[in-house]
Structures are given as C-alpha cells and as structure tokens.
ROKE-903572 format. One line per 4 residues: their letters; for each residue x, y, z of N, C-alpha, C. Coordinates in steps of 0.05 Angstrom, whole numbers, plus 5000, padded with zeros to 4 digits. Layout:
BEGIN
a> X Y Z X Y Z X Y Z | ... $
# end
This chain:
BEGIN
mada> 4265 7849 1897 4266 7854 1869 4241 7840 1856 | 4229 7855 1836 4207 7846 1823 4214 7824 1805 | 4193 7805 1804 4200 7782 1785 4201 7791 1759 | 4218 7779 1737 4223 7787 1713 4198 7778 1699 $
itpa> 4193 7795 1673 4169 7783 1656 4174 7759 1638 | 4161 7744 1643 4164 7721 1623 4162 7723 1594 | 4169 7707 1578 4166 7714 1550 4136 7709 1544 | 4120 7693 1556 4092 7690 1547 4079 7714 1559 $
qqkq> 4084 7727 1581 4072 7753 1592 4083 7775 1573 | 4103 7776 1561 4111 7796 1544 4097 7795 1518 | 4094 7770 1509 4075 7766 1482 4046 7774 1487 | 4033 7776 1510 4009 7781 1515 4006 7811 1515 $
itva> 4026 7826 1525 4022 7855 1527 4034 7872 1502 | 4048 7858 1485 4058 7870 1460 4035 7876 1442 | 4038 7901 1433 4016 7914 1412 4026 7902 1382 | 4004 7893 1371 4006 7884 1342 4020 7905 1325 $
pgev> 4040 7899 1308 4049 7920 1288 4028 7933 1273 | 4005 7919 1264 3987 7931 1247 3969 7955 1265 | 3967 7951 1291 3954 7970 1310 3971 7995 1310 | 3998 7988 1315 4015 8012 1318 4016 8029 1290 $
lssa> 4015 8015 1270 4019 8032 1246 3993 8049 1239 | 3965 8037 1246 3943 8050 1243 3940 8072 1264 | 3950 8067 1287 3948 8091 1310 3967 8113 1302 | 3990 8106 1289 4010 8129 1280 3997 8142 1257 $
masq> 3982 8127 1240 3972 8142 1214 3948 8162 1225 | 3934 8152 1244 3912 8168 1255 3921 8193 1267 | 3944 8190 1285 3952 8214 1295 3965 8231 1278 | 3979 8223 1255 3987 8240 1236 3969 8254 1222 $
araa> 3945 8243 1214 3923 8256 1200 3910 8276 1217 | 3905 8270 1244 3894 8290 1262 3912 8310 1265 | 3937 8311 1266 3955 8332 1274 3955 8351 1245 | 3953 8339 1223 3951 8354 1198 3926 8369 1193 $
iear> 3905 8360 1204 3880 8374 1201 3878 8397 1220 | 3888 8389 1243 3890 8412 1265 3906 8435 1252 | 3929 8428 1242 3950 8448 1232 3937 8463 1211 | 3918 8452 1193 3902 8467 1175 3887 8488 1186 $
yvva> 3872 8479 1209 3852 8500 1219 3868 8524 1235 | 3890 8517 1245 3904 8537 1261 3915 8559 1241 | 3925 8549 1217 3933 8567 1192 3913 8581 1184 | 3888 8572 1183 3865 8587 1170 3854 8606 1189 $
lqrp> 3857 8601 1214 3848 8621 1236 3868 8643 1235 | 3896 8639 1230 3915 8663 1231 3916 8679 1209 | 3909 8664 1186 3909 8678 1158 3880 8677 1146 | 3861 8692 1154 3834 8691 1143 3832 8701 1112 $
rdld> 3810 8696 1101 3809 8699 1072 3800 8731 1070 | 3809 8744 1049 3796 8770 1042 3787 8767 1012 | 3760 8770 1012 3749 8764 0986 3757 8785 0967 | 3764 8811 0973 3775 8828 0954 3798 8820 0944 $
vvre> 3819 8809 0959 3843 8796 0950 3838 8774 0932 | 3818 8759 0938 3812 8735 0924 3803 8741 0896 | 3784 8763 0896 3777 8773 0867 3801 8782 0850 | 3815 8798 0864 3841 8811 0849 3854 8788 0837 $
rllr> 3860 8765 0853 3877 8743 0843 3865 8729 0822 | 3841 8722 0827 3827 8708 0805 3825 8721 0777 | 3816 8748 0780 3814 8766 0753 3840 8770 0741 | 3861 8768 0754 3889 8770 0745 3896 8744 0726 $
ecrr> 3885 8722 0739 3891 8697 0724 3871 8697 0698 | 3850 8709 0700 3831 8708 0678 3841 8726 0654 | 3856 8747 0662 3867 8765 0640 3891 8752 0625 | 3902 8730 0635 3926 8715 0620 3911 8699 0598 $
ptfa> 3920 8707 0575 3908 8694 0551 3913 8663 0550 | 3934 8652 0558 3936 8623 0560 3919 8610 0580 | 3912 8623 0601 3891 8613 0622 3865 8614 0611 | 3859 8638 0599 3830 8644 0587 3823 8624 0568 $
evak> 3843 8615 0555 3836 8597 0533 3824 8569 0543 | 3833 8560 0568 3824 8534 0575 3805 8542 0603 | 3795 8565 0609 3780 8567 0629 3751 8559 0627 | 3743 8554 0606 3715 8547 0601 3712 8524 0585 $
yhkp> 3695 8505 0590 3691 8481 0573 3665 8482 0560 | 3661 8469 0540 3636 8470 0525 3632 8442 0510 | 3608 8428 0515 3601 8404 0505 3577 8404 0486 | 3580 8394 0465 3557 8396 0441 3533 8379 0450 $
igkg> 3522 8380 0472 3498 8365 0482 3472 8385 0479 | 3454 8381 0463 3429 8397 0456 3440 8423 0447 | 3430 8445 0461 3439 8469 0450 3464 8477 0464 | 3481 8457 0475 3508 8460 0485 3507 8466 0515 $
vegp> 3529 8454 0528 3528 8454 0554 3559 8466 0564 | 3562 8490 0575 3585 8500 0580 3586 8509 0611 | 3612 8516 0619 3614 8524 0644 3648 8525 0654 | 3652 8534 0679 3679 8535 0687 3694 8510 0684 $
sirf> 3716 8508 0677 3731 8483 0668 3747 8475 0694 | 3758 8452 0693 3774 8438 0716 3798 8462 0722 | 3808 8468 0702 3831 8486 0702 3821 8510 0720 | 3800 8524 0715 3788 8549 0729 3781 8538 0759 $
aeaa> 3771 8516 0764 3765 8506 0789 3790 8507 0803 | 3811 8496 0795 3837 8493 0808 3850 8519 0817 | 3848 8539 0796 3856 8565 0801 3840 8580 0821 | 3814 8575 0821 3796 8587 0844 3804 8579 0871 $
ircm> 3809 8552 0873 3818 8541 0896 3842 8553 0909 | 3864 8558 0891 3887 8570 0900 3884 8599 0906 | 3865 8612 0892 3862 8639 0899 3846 8643 0924 | 3826 8625 0926 3807 8626 0953 3826 8622 0977 $
gnma> 3842 8604 0977 3862 8597 1003 3843 8583 1023 | 3855 8569 1039 3843 8559 1066 3822 8543 1057 | 3828 8523 1036 3809 8502 1022 3830 8477 1025 | 3815 8457 1026 3830 8430 1026 3813 8408 1009 $
tdti> 3827 8392 0991 3817 8372 0975 3824 8347 0984 | 3806 8328 0994 3818 8300 1003 3803 8277 0987 | 3813 8255 0982 3804 8231 0967 3807 8207 0983 | 3790 8192 0988 3792 8163 1007 3776 8142 0989 $
tayd> 3794 8121 0988 3782 8099 0975 3765 8086 0995 | 3738 8084 0990 3718 8071 1003 3713 8042 0997 | 3718 8037 0973 3708 8007 0964 3727 8002 0944 | 3738 7978 0940 3752 7969 0918 3747 7937 0913 $
drdk> 3741 7929 0888 3739 7903 0883 3749 7897 0849 | 3742 7877 0841 3751 7872 0815 3735 7887 0791 | 3708 7893 0794 3696 7908 0776 3695 7938 0778 | 3701 7949 0806 3697 7979 0810 3714 7989 0831 $
rvis> 3719 8011 0836 3729 8027 0854 3711 8049 0859 | 3707 8053 0890 3690 8076 0897 3706 8096 0915 | 3713 8119 0906 3725 8139 0919 3710 8163 0930 | 3712 8171 0953 3699 8194 0966 3714 8218 0962 $
vtvt> 3703 8239 0950 3719 8264 0943 3703 8287 0959 | 3725 8301 0974 3713 8323 0994 3731 8344 0988 | 3715 8367 0987 3727 8395 0984 3715 8411 1011 | 3734 8420 1023 3728 8432 1054 3739 8461 1053 $
dien> 3717 8480 1059 3731 8506 1065 3738 8506 1096 | 3762 8508 1100 3772 8506 1125 3761 8527 1145 | 3766 8552 1134 3758 8575 1144 3731 8576 1159 | 3710 8568 1144 3686 8568 1148 3673 8540 1160 $
nvsy> 3691 8521 1159 3684 8494 1168 3661 8482 1153 | 3661 8487 1128 3642 8473 1109 3652 8452 1092 | 3641 8431 1086 3651 8411 1072 3629 8397 1050 | 3635 8394 1029 3619 8382 1007 3636 8353 0996 $
sqpv> 3620 8334 0997 3627 8306 0990 3614 8296 0965 | 3629 8281 0953 3615 8264 0929 3632 8238 0923 | 3616 8214 0923 3630 8189 0918 3632 8191 0889 | 3651 8176 0880 3661 8174 0851 3667 8142 0845 $
tvpk> 3652 8131 0827 3652 8105 0821 3669 8097 0796 | 3692 8088 0797 3711 8082 0776 3709 8053 0766 | 3700 8048 0740 3696 8024 0732 3723 8010 0722 | 3724 7985 0726 3750 7974 0717 3748 7960 0689 $
aver> 3729 7972 0673 3725 7961 0646 3722 7983 0627 | 3728 7981 0602 3727 8000 0583 3714 7987 0555 | 3700 8005 0543 3691 7998 0518 3706 8006 0494 | 3713 7989 0476 3727 7990 0451 3715 7977 0429 $
knpk> 3714 7990 0405 3707 7981 0380 3723 7957 0365 | 3750 7960 0372 3772 7941 0362 3790 7936 0383 | 3782 7915 0399 3801 7907 0417 3825 7894 0408 | 3849 7900 0425 3873 7891 0416 3879 7862 0422 $
qgdv> 3902 7850 0410 3909 7822 0422 3918 7824 0448 | 3906 7804 0464 3913 7802 0493 3894 7816 0510 | 3872 7830 0501 3852 7843 0514 3832 7821 0526 | 3825 7824 0548 3805 7803 0562 3776 7818 0554 $
ilre> 3762 7804 0539 3735 7814 0530 3714 7801 0552 | 3700 7818 0563 3680 7810 0583 3652 7805 0572 | 3643 7823 0552 3619 7821 0537 3617 7843 0514 | 3598 7839 0496 3594 7853 0473 3566 7864 0473 $
rlns> 3565 7885 0452 3536 7897 0448 3535 7914 0426 | 3512 7921 0412 3511 7936 0392 3503 7965 0403 | 3517 7984 0392 3515 8012 0397 3489 8023 0381 | 3483 8048 0385 3462 8061 0369 3467 8066 0342 $
ynqk> 3490 8061 0329 3497 8055 0301 3497 8031 0290 | 3486 8009 0309 3486 7980 0301 3516 7972 0298 | 3533 7981 0312 3561 7971 0309 3567 7957 0335 | 3582 7934 0331 3591 7921 0356 3614 7934 0370 $
vyli> 3608 7937 0395 3631 7947 0414 3638 7925 0437 | 3660 7922 0445 3668 7905 0467 3674 7917 0494 | 3662 7905 0513 3673 7912 0538 3694 7896 0549 | 3719 7908 0552 3744 7894 0558 3754 7902 0587 $
eatd> 3772 7884 0597 3781 7891 0624 3800 7910 0623 | 3799 7931 0640 3817 7957 0637 3846 7950 0647 | 3863 7963 0637 3893 7961 0648 3892 7979 0669 | 3916 7976 0686 3919 7997 0708 3921 8024 0698 $
ddvl> 3936 8030 0671 3935 8054 0661 3905 8065 0656 | 3893 8053 0646 3860 8059 0638 3848 8067 0663 | 3848 8049 0686 3836 8052 0710 3847 8079 0719 | 3873 8083 0720 3884 8108 0729 3875 8136 0716 $
nvqn> 3875 8132 0690 3865 8156 0676 3836 8164 0677 | 3820 8141 0681 3790 8151 0689 3787 8160 0714 | 3803 8143 0732 3801 8156 0764 3807 8183 0764 | 3830 8191 0753 3837 8221 0753 3819 8239 0745 $
slis> 3809 8230 0717 3786 8250 0705 3760 8251 0723 | 3751 8228 0734 3730 8233 0748 3734 8249 0775 | 3755 8244 0786 3761 8259 0810 3767 8288 0806 | 3778 8297 0784 3781 8322 0776 3752 8338 0769 $
kavr> 3735 8323 0758 3707 8334 0753 3694 8335 0780 | 3696 8315 0800 3682 8319 0825 3696 8344 0838 | 3720 8347 0838 3733 8371 0853 3722 8396 0841 | 3718 8396 0814 3710 8420 0801 3680 8427 0813 $
tlam> 3663 8408 0812 3633 8409 0823 3631 8422 0847 | 3648 8408 0866 3649 8413 0896 3661 8442 0899 | 3683 8447 0887 3698 8473 0893 3678 8497 0883 | 3665 8494 0863 3648 8517 0853 3623 8522 0875 $
rhvp> 3620 8505 0889 3600 8508 0910 3610 8526 0932 | 3636 8526 0935 3644 8544 0955 3653 8574 0946 | 3658 8580 0918 3668 8605 0908 3638 8619 0905 | 3639 8644 0912 3614 8661 0910 3610 8664 0879 $
gdlv> 3581 8660 0875 3572 8657 0846 3579 8683 0830 | 3574 8706 0844 3581 8732 0830 3608 8734 0820 | 3627 8726 0837 3654 8724 0827 3659 8706 0804 | 3648 8685 0802 3651 8663 0783 3638 8680 0759 $
deam> 3616 8692 0756 3604 8707 0735 3624 8727 0723 | 3637 8746 0743 3654 8763 0732 3678 8754 0722 | 3690 8731 0734 3713 8719 0722 3704 8710 0692 | 3684 8696 0689 3673 8686 0665 3672 8711 0643 $
tava> 3666 8731 0651 3664 8759 0635 3691 8768 0630 | 3711 8762 0646 3737 8775 0644 3751 8753 0626 | 3744 8730 0623 3753 8706 0605 3746 8715 0578 | 3719 8720 0573 3711 8726 0547 3724 8755 0537 $
etly> 3730 8774 0553 3740 8799 0545 3770 8795 0536 | 3783 8777 0551 3812 8772 0543 3815 8758 0516 | 3796 8739 0513 3798 8723 0486 3790 8744 0466 | 3769 8760 0466 3763 8777 0449 3783 8796 0440 $
kqda> 3797 8806 0460 3817 8825 0452 3840 8808 0436 | 3847 8787 0445 3868 8773 0435 3862 8764 0406 | 3838 8756 0400 3828 8747 0373 3831 8771 0356 | 3821 8794 0367 3817 8818 0351 3848 8824 0341 $
edpd> 3867 8825 0359 3893 8831 0348 3906 8816 0329 | 3902 8788 0329 3913 8770 0310 3898 8746 0306 | 3876 8746 0290 3858 8724 0285 3873 8702 0275 | 3891 8701 0258 3908 8677 0250 3922 8666 0270 $
aakk> 3936 8681 0286 3952 8669 0304 3933 8653 0329 | 3906 8663 0330 3890 8650 0348 3882 8622 0335 | 3877 8622 0305 3871 8597 0294 3893 8578 0296 | 3919 8584 0295 3939 8564 0296 3939 8557 0322 $
rifd> 3936 8572 0341 3938 8562 0371 3917 8542 0375 | 3894 8545 0364 3874 8527 0367 3877 8502 0355 | 3891 8498 0331 3898 8477 0314 3920 8464 0329 | 3939 8477 0344 3962 8465 0359 3952 8452 0383 $
afae> 3931 8464 0397 3925 8456 0418 3907 8430 0416 | 3893 8427 0393 3877 8405 0388 3896 8379 0378 | 3918 8387 0364 3940 8366 0359 3949 8353 0385 | 3951 8369 0405 3961 8354 0431 3942 8333 0440 $
vgvs> 3918 8338 0436 3896 8315 0446 3889 8296 0421 | 3903 8295 0401 3902 8276 0379 3881 8283 0358 | 3873 8307 0358 3853 8317 0335 3869 8333 0315 | 3866 8326 0291 3882 8343 0268 3867 8366 0258 $
agqi> 3881 8381 0245 3870 8404 0233 3847 8398 0208 | 3851 8374 0197 3832 8363 0179 3806 8355 0192 | 3806 8342 0214 3785 8338 0229 3770 8360 0239 | 3785 8382 0248 3769 8404 0257 3756 8420 0233 $
ktfi> 3768 8420 0210 3757 8433 0186 3730 8416 0180 | 3733 8393 0182 3709 8375 0174 3685 8382 0193 | 3691 8389 0219 3673 8395 0239 3661 8424 0232 | 3676 8443 0226 3668 8471 0225 3666 8479 0195 $
gdaa> 3674 8464 0177 3675 8476 0148 3705 8484 0141 | 3711 8480 0117 3738 8488 0110 3737 8519 0103 | 3746 8534 0126 3749 8563 0123 3772 8575 0126 | 3780 8597 0115 3806 8604 0111 3812 8617 0141 $
slqp> 3791 8629 0152 3798 8638 0180 3771 8630 0197 | 3773 8633 0220 3751 8625 0241 3738 8650 0251 | 3712 8649 0251 3695 8672 0264 3698 8670 0296 | 3695 8692 0309 3695 8693 0338 3677 8671 0353 $
aqlk> 3654 8669 0344 3635 8650 0354 3650 8619 0345 | 3662 8614 0327 3675 8587 0324 3698 8586 0341 | 3717 8604 0345 3734 8603 0361 3724 8598 0390 | 3708 8610 0400 3696 8605 0427 3688 8575 0429 $
alrg> 3678 8566 0408 3665 8539 0408 3685 8519 0411 | 3706 8524 0392 3729 8503 0394 3746 8503 0418 | 3750 8526 0428 3764 8527 0457 3751 8514 0477 | 3723 8516 0478 3704 8502 0499 3707 8473 0492 $
lyaa> 3709 8466 0463 3713 8434 0460 3740 8423 0470 | 3760 8441 0466 3787 8432 0474 3785 8427 0501 | 3777 8447 0515 3780 8444 0545 3764 8420 0555 | 3742 8411 0543 3723 8391 0549 3741 8366 0543 $
irdg> 3752 8363 0520 3768 8339 0514 3791 8334 0530 | 3804 8357 0536 3831 8357 0554 3825 8348 0579 | 3800 8355 0592 3794 8350 0619 3777 8323 0621 | 3773 8308 0599 3763 8285 0600 3732 8284 0602 $
ettw> 3718 8312 0597 3692 8311 0594 3677 8298 0572 | 3689 8297 0549 3679 8286 0526 3706 8275 0506 | 3698 8266 0483 3717 8255 0467 3711 8269 0438 | 3733 8268 0422 3725 8278 0393 3705 8262 0379 $
aavm> 3706 8235 0384 3687 8215 0371 3661 8225 0380 | 3656 8233 0408 3632 8237 0417 3619 8264 0406 | 3636 8283 0399 3632 8308 0391 3624 8306 0360 | 3634 8288 0345 3625 8282 0316 3597 8267 0317 $
dakk> 3596 8251 0336 3569 8235 0339 3545 8253 0344 | 3552 8268 0363 3533 8292 0372 3526 8305 0347 | 3543 8314 0330 3537 8328 0306 3517 8314 0288 | 3525 8291 0282 3511 8273 0266 3482 8268 0275 $
eqdp> 3477 8266 0301 3453 8265 0312 3434 8292 0307 | 3447 8310 0310 3433 8337 0306 3425 8344 0277 | 3442 8333 0258 3438 8338 0230 3452 8315 0212 | 3442 8295 0213 3454 8267 0198 3457 8274 0170 $
aapp> 3442 8286 0157 3443 8290 0128 3458 8314 0117 | 3469 8328 0136 3485 8353 0131 3513 8345 0123 | 3524 8354 0097 3553 8349 0092 3568 8365 0107 | 3594 8357 0109 3614 8374 0126 3615 8407 0120 $
gskt> 3613 8419 0138 3614 8450 0137 3588 8463 0131 | 3564 8448 0126 3542 8458 0121 3525 8465 0144 | 3532 8458 0167 3518 8464 0192 3516 8496 0198 | 3540 8507 0196 3544 8534 0199 3528 8549 0180 $
dava> 3531 8544 0154 3518 8556 0133 3486 8554 0138 | 3476 8531 0146 3451 8527 0150 3438 8543 0172 | 3455 8547 0194 3445 8564 0213 3442 8596 0206 | 3464 8602 0193 3467 8629 0181 3443 8634 0163 $
aklk> 3438 8614 0147 3411 8619 0129 3386 8619 0142 | 3382 8603 0162 3357 8606 0180 3355 8633 0193 | 3378 8645 0204 3379 8668 0216 3368 8693 0198 | 3380 8691 0172 3378 8709 0155 3349 8709 0146 $
akkq> 3336 8685 0141 3306 8686 0133 3291 8695 0156 | 3294 8688 0181 3281 8698 0204 3284 8727 0207 | 3305 8741 0201 3309 8769 0201 3292 8781 0181 | 3295 8772 0156 3278 8782 0133 3248 8781 0135 $
kaee> 3237 8758 0150 3211 8754 0153 3201 8776 0177 | 3218 8781 0195 3209 8800 0217 3209 8827 0204 | 3228 8835 0184 3227 8860 0170 3202 8861 0153 | 3193 8840 0141 3169 8841 0123 3146 8845 0140 $
aaqd> 3145 8833 0163 3122 8837 0180 3120 8866 0192 | 3142 8874 0198 3142 8901 0208 3133 8923 0187 | 3139 8917 0161 3132 8938 0139 3099 8936 0134 | 3087 8912 0138 3061 8906 0134 3044 8919 0159 $
qpse> 3053 8920 0182 3040 8932 0207 3041 8962 0206 | 3018 8975 0208 3015 9004 0208 3035 9018 0232 | 3043 9036 0218 3068 9051 0238 3052 9068 0255 | 3066 9076 0277 3057 9093 0296 3059 9123 0289 $
ptaa> 3038 9137 0287 3043 9166 0282 3065 9181 0297 | 3077 9201 0283 3097 9215 0293 3086 9234 0316 | 3103 9250 0327 3094 9270 0344 3075 9293 0329 | 3089 9301 0305 3076 9323 0291 3051 9310 0279 $
eqqa> 3047 9286 0271 3021 9276 0259 3004 9275 0283 | 3011 9265 0306 2993 9268 0328 2980 9297 0336 | 2998 9316 0334 2992 9346 0337 2968 9354 0319 | 2976 9344 0293 2957 9352 0270 2926 9339 0275 $
ihel> 2929 9317 0282 2906 9301 0287 2890 9315 0311 | 2903 9325 0331 2894 9334 0354 2879 9359 0345 | 2893 9375 0330 2882 9403 0319 2859 9398 0303 | 2858 9377 0288 2831 9370 0266 2811 9365 0287 $
elga> 2812 9351 0310 2790 9342 0323 2780 9365 0340 | 2798 9381 0350 2789 9409 0359 2772 9426 0344 | 2785 9426 0315 2767 9442 0299 2737 9431 0292 | 2739 9402 0288 2712 9391 0286 2691 9396 0309 $
eg> 2703 9393 0333 2685 9402 0355 2677 9429 0356 | 2694 9449 0347 2683 9479 0345 2663 9482 0322 $
# end
C-alpha cells in the first residue's frame, strides 16, 4: 500500500486559489471567442440584407432624428452619431465590441476599446484615457479642489476630484465615441453615405408634413438634456417657426449633446467666438444678408458683361461676312 500524503506534501502540490480563478476565466474567454467564430462561419454576412436592414432603420423618423451629430466647430463638424454606429453594428452582424482596463490609478484610467469583424478576422483598437478630475466654475461644498486656472474668458475654473458617477459618465461617453469611430471603419463607406441620404429624406418628409410638430419634438428633446426653449431661441433667434436648415442643425446639436460630444455651454461659447458682437438671433439674419448681397453682386456683374450672341445673331453675322467677301 502506498504511503499516505503528508500535510506538508499536500500543501506543496495545492494550486493557489488565484491561479485557479485566472485559469478558469481564461478558459471561459477562450470558449466565448471560439463560439463567436463558429457562429460567424455558420451564418455569414449578406451585404444586401445589411443594406436593407440599415435603410429600414433610417426610414424611421425617431431614429433619423438622432442618426447624425453636428458640432459648431469652425464651419461645422458632422457625421454618423453613436446611435447610428450601434444600429450599423447590429445590422452588420458578426461583430464584437470588447473593452479591457489596461491601467488604473488615482489620476486616470486607461481602457482599450476593440471592435472586431469576426467574419473577416479584422480588429481595430483604440486606447481611451479617462481622467479622474473634472473642471467646474462653481465647486460645491465637499469637493476636493486639486488646482485652479483662468479660462479664455478670464474666468476662474477649478479642477476638482471626480466622483465615481462623474468618472463613470465620462468613461461611458469616451467608450461610446471610440466604438463609433472603430465601427465606422468596418462598415462600407457607400452604405454609410446611402444611409445618411435616407436619413435626410426621412426628416425632410416629416418636417414637410407638420413643421410645428417637428419644432415641438426638437424643444422636447432638448428639454431632456437640460436645455430650455428660451435658450434655443436665444441661439437661433425668436422665430415662430423653424426653417429646414435650422431643424437640421438643432437635431445635430441635440445628438452631439446627448452622446457627450459637446455641451450647450460649449455651443454658446463657439457662437460667441464666431460673432461676439452679434445680438441674439442676428447671426441667421447676417448670413441671409450676406447671401443676398452676394447674389445681387453676381447679377450686376452678369449684366455688365457682354452677352453671347444667339444662334440667329450668329447666322446673320455669318451672312454679312460672306456678303463682304463677295
């Protein structure tokens, strides 16, 4: 009969609990990845079906209203929103989004975001740095102030230690933007362009049917993100109805604010930088006046230039030249 194992020997061959846990987690992750690829091979993507699904989404007015973002930077920056990217991932199928915390300390957290096209075995990754401090003009009681500075308006702002909720909000916003950027690299460009055209057509039809209802929906949507109707009217001018271009711009701003691309304060700051002396509502009028003056100038220039002879006049000139030669 074999000798029994002593407690000392048993202690030597026992695997540490941490190693068991890490090994089990690694096996679980490997099995999940393998299952993804098996399903992708069994159910390959059909781009015609993807196109049909995505265009169907874009024809829904509620989706079309948040499918494109717009930021008032320079002449304006716009593109597919985070909501559009999420819909594109669903319609494409066989795609996976993964996030891994690569580094974490008191000052920041670094997260690696990866979007993978499982069917084609193509991955795009992007690191996201989440700061654990936020800037506030008016710190609350109990906030831990790290340092202070003067902003571009010579106003004092404070860098304070972020709460767990603040960090989570910033983290989710940055991850969502990274996912959108990476996902759009997987979706065919012509399909994205066609989808954006479908979004514009959907909104145009909806606004043409009931402009007042479109205005109310815009105001209600902004109210959900803390922007009042009075603030909107200050931005665009106090108008009884909104023009199609204004509706388009406001929808893009709403999508950008909701997705964390910008804030209403940043929007107003950008407007002040573009035209600091303009009173509320004068920006639209100023643009319209400039376009009218440009058009009038072009018409005057066209009148001063000699017009091209018509076909009949060219024929008469030709006959006169022949007569002179004879």
